[in-house]
N, C-alpha and C positions, 0 to 999 in steps of 0.2 A: 237618367232615364228609370224609371218608374213600371212595377207590375204588381199585380194583384186578381184581386175578384170581386163581385159586386155586392155580396151577402155584405150584411154590416156587423152580424152575431158570432161567424165565424169564417175562417182563412187567414192565409197572410201574406202583407202588401211590402212589397221590396222596394226599394230608393238606391240607386247607384250612383254614385257621384263620381267626376272625373271629365277630362276632356274626347271628347266626340273627336274621331278623327277619320278622314274619309280613306275606304279601302280600294285600292285598284291592282292589285295583287292577284294576275290570273288565276295563279294557283289555290288564294284563298277564296279567288271569289266564284271557283268550280266548287269548290268544299262545302260554299254556301247555296248552290244552285242542288246541289246534293241532298243536302241535308230537307231543303223545301220539298222536293219531289218525293223524299221517301216517309218524310212526316206527314206531309200535306197532301201529295199526291199531285203538285204546282209549278210545273218545269220550268226552267229559265235556262237561257242560254247567256253565257260571257261576249258581251258588243262592248268595243268600245271604253274597257275601263268599267262597267257598269253593266246588272244583267237585265235582261229582256225575255218579258213573258215568249214561251217558244211558242211557232207556231201550231197548226193542225198537226196531226196524225201524216195529215195529204200533205208530199215535200214540195210539190206546188203551191200550195197557201204560203200568201205572204203573213209575218208575224205582225204583231199589233203595232209594235216599232218604238210605244213607250218606250225609256230608261228611267230601270231604277238604281240609284245610287245607294250604295253600302258601305255604312259604318261602323266604326269597334268604338268602345269604349275602353282607355285606358283607367281603371276603378280607384281611386284617391279612398273613397269612405263608402260602407253601404249601410245601409239601415233598413232594420226588420221589423215590422209591427205583427204581433199575433194578434188575431181576435178570436176569442171562445170563451170558458167559463173565467178565465181571467186576462185582462190586454197587458198583454207585454209592448215592450222595446226593445234593441238589442244596437249595438253601435259596436262595426266591423271597422277599423283602422288598417290598411294596407302601408 
């Protein structure tokens, strides 16, 4: 998995290496849905071991129906690349 920013001269890019596994535990899926709502105001509900975008505030409305599978990564190695006045690279092994 990678994350970072689009700027060339500043920021931090991170690469996480490991095996991705699907998460189907209802408790964990509910926690993920709560975090999405808190951070992005984007509501999900747990359906069939996955997440589905919650319907409109109108309880009679039908939700979109598309399921989003959730995956987690157990990290084995993490690489971080810093950019700015001096470019850096760091490797973390777990």
